[in-house]
C-alpha positions as CSV (number, residue, x, y, z in Angstrom):
1,X,144.6,50.6,173.9
2,X,147.8,52.4,173.2
3,X,148.4,54.0,169.8
4,X,151.8,55.0,168.3
5,X,151.3,58.3,166.4
6,X,153.5,60.3,164.1
7,X,152.5,63.8,163.1
8,X,154.6,65.8,160.6
9,X,154.9,69.5,159.9
10,X,153.8,70.9,156.5
11,X,156.6,70.4,153.9
12,X,158.7,68.9,156.8
13,X,159.6,72.4,158.1
14,X,162.0,72.1,161.0
15,X,160.0,74.2,163.4
16,X,159.2,71.9,166.3
17,X,162.3,71.4,168.3
18,X,162.2,74.7,170.2
19,X,161.4,75.4,173.9
20,X,158.4,77.6,173.3
21,X,156.9,75.0,170.9
22,X,157.5,72.2,173.3
23,X,155.6,74.1,176.0
24,X,152.8,75.0,173.5
25,X,152.3,71.3,172.5
26,X,152.3,70.2,176.2
27,X,149.5,72.8,176.7
28,X,147.6,71.7,173.6
29,X,147.7,68.1,174.8
30,X,146.5,69.2,178.2
31,X,143.6,71.0,176.6
32,X,142.7,68.0,174.5
33,X,141.5,66.1,177.6
34,X,139.7,63.2,175.8
35,X,142.9,61.3,175.0
36,X,146.1,61.0,177.2
37,X,149.6,61.4,175.9
38,X,152.3,59.0,177.2
39,X,155.9,59.3,176.1
40,X,156.8,61.5,173.2
41,X,159.7,62.9,171.2
42,X,159.6,66.2,169.2
43,X,161.9,66.1,166.3
44,X,162.6,69.2,164.2
45,X,159.9,68.3,161.6
46,X,157.7,65.6,163.2
47,X,156.4,64.3,166.5
48,X,156.3,60.7,167.7
49,X,154.0,60.0,170.6
50,X,152.1,57.3,172.4
51,X,148.5,58.0,173.3
52,X,145.3,56.3,174.4
53,X,141.6,57.3,174.9
54,X,140.7,58.6,178.3
55,X,137.4,56.7,178.2
56,X,135.3,54.5,175.9
57,X,133.3,57.7,175.1
58,X,136.5,59.5,173.8
59,X,136.2,60.9,170.2
60,X,138.1,59.2,167.4
61,X,141.8,59.6,167.2
62,X,141.4,61.7,164.1
63,X,139.2,64.2,165.9
64,X,141.5,64.4,168.9
65,X,144.6,65.0,166.7
66,X,142.6,67.6,164.7
67,X,141.7,69.4,167.9
68,X,145.2,69.8,169.4
69,X,146.8,70.6,166.0
70,X,144.2,73.4,165.5
71,X,144.6,74.6,169.1
72,X,148.4,74.8,168.7
73,X,148.2,76.4,165.3
74,X,145.9,79.2,166.5
75,X,148.5,80.0,169.2
76,X,151.7,79.5,167.1
77,X,154.2,82.2,168.1
78,X,155.7,82.7,164.6
79,X,152.9,83.4,162.0
80,X,155.4,83.1,159.1
81,X,155.7,79.4,159.9
82,X,152.1,78.7,159.0
83,X,150.7,76.4,157.9
84,X,152.2,74.3,160.6
85,X,150.8,70.7,160.1
86,X,150.5,68.2,157.4
87,X,146.9,67.2,157.3
88,X,147.4,63.5,157.6
89,X,149.1,61.5,160.3
90,X,150.3,57.9,160.8
91,X,149.1,55.7,163.6
92,X,149.6,52.1,164.7
93,X,147.7,50.4,167.5
94,X,150.1,48.5,169.7
95,X,149.1,44.9,170.4
96,X,151.0,44.1,173.6
97,X,152.9,45.8,176.3
98,X,156.3,44.7,174.9
99,X,155.6,46.7,171.8
100,X,155.4,49.9,173.8
101,X,158.8,49.5,175.4
102,X,160.4,48.3,172.1
103,X,158.8,51.2,170.1
104,X,159.7,53.7,172.8
105,X,163.4,52.6,172.8
106,X,163.5,53.1,169.0
107,X,161.7,56.5,169.2
108,X,163.8,57.9,172.0
109,X,167.0,57.2,169.9
110,X,165.7,59.2,167.0
111,X,167.6,62.4,168.0
112,X,170.8,60.3,168.2
113,X,170.3,58.7,164.8
114,X,169.7,62.3,163.4
115,X,173.0,63.4,165.0
116,X,171.2,66.0,167.1
117,X,172.7,64.7,170.4
118,X,175.0,61.9,171.4
119,X,172.7,60.3,174.0
120,X,168.9,60.1,174.0
121,X,168.7,61.7,177.5
122,X,170.4,64.8,176.2
123,X,167.5,65.7,173.9
124,X,165.4,68.3,175.7
125,X,162.3,67.8,173.6
126,X,161.1,64.5,174.9
127,X,159.2,63.2,177.9
128,X,156.2,61.6,179.3
129,X,152.9,63.4,180.1
130,X,150.9,60.5,181.5
131,X,151.9,56.9,182.3
132,X,150.1,54.7,179.9
133,X,149.3,51.2,181.2
134,X,147.8,48.1,179.6
C-alpha cells in the first residue's frame, strides 16, 4: 500500500522550506520507524509525501503522522513559529503503480508552479527517503 499524504502548517505559515527544517523532518521520519517515507516535497507551507506501512502491524496512518509531527514540534528551532502543524491532514491511497509516478510528477513540479524555481530538480527541499515498491 502506498499513501499520498499532504500535511499543512498551522495558518499556512511559510516555515518549512528551510535547510534546518528539512533536516529536522528527515530525522522525524527516521524516528517514526513504523511507516516508511518514499518521495517527498517540502513547500513553504505544506508537505507532500508518499508513504507506506513498514509491516501489517504498523499503527494507523493517523497515529504515525501524529507521532512525527509531535516529535518535530518538540525540537522546532524557532519557538515563535509554534504551533507548527494544522491538526488534520489529507491522504489518498494509491490504487496502482502508475498512480505513484503520475502523482510524483505532479508533486515534484509544485515548486515550479509556485514560481520558486524554474526546474523541479533545482528545488532543494525534495527527495526520496526509501524506495516504495508495489
